C-alpha positions in Angstrom: 103.0 112.5 108.0 99.9 111.4 108.8 98.7 107.9 109.4 95.8 106.0 110.2 95.6 102.6 111.7 92.9 100.0 112.8 92.2 96.8 114.1 90.6 94.8 116.7 87.8 97.1 117.0 89.9 100.2 117.3 91.3 103.2 115.4 94.5 105.1 116.1 95.4 108.5 113.9 98.9 109.4 114.2 99.6 112.8 113.3 103.9 113.6 113.5 105.7 117.0 112.5 108.9 118.0 112.5 111.4 120.8 112.0 115.1 121.0 110.9 116.7 123.0 113.8 120.2 123.4 112.7 123.2 121.0 111.2 123.3 117.4 112.0 126.0 115.5 113.5 126.6 111.8 114.2 125.1 112.2 117.8 122.0 113.1 115.9 121.7 109.6 114.5 120.1 106.7 116.1 122.2 103.7 117.1 122.1 100.8 115.1 119.6 98.2 116.5 120.7 94.6 117.7 120.6 92.3 115.0 118.0 90.5 117.2 115.6 93.5 117.0 116.0 93.1 112.9 113.9 91.4 110.8 115.7 90.5 107.2 113.5 90.3 104.0 115.2 87.4 102.2 113.9 88.2 98.3 112.3 90.3 96.5 109.0 88.8 97.3 109.2 89.6 101.0 110.3 92.8 100.3 107.3 93.4 97.9 105.1 92.0 100.5 106.1 94.5 103.4 105.7 97.6 100.8 102.0 96.3 99.8 101.2 95.5 103.7 102.8 99.3 104.6 100.7 100.7 101.4 97.4 99.3 102.9 98.4 100.7 106.7 99.1 104.4 105.3 95.8 104.2 103.0 93.3 103.4 105.7 
């Protein structure tokens, strides 16, 4: 995965690589976040806006 971000005069480039090293187990999965840490997208318009802005960030 590669991404570039910019804002407030700063630019950040992220490159992330991963490999599968064996079978997965439930221990390998992250814990479910606390509900206070989750933003609910209440309708289709909010979801579309989220993906539009995500796409803008990924194409920088």
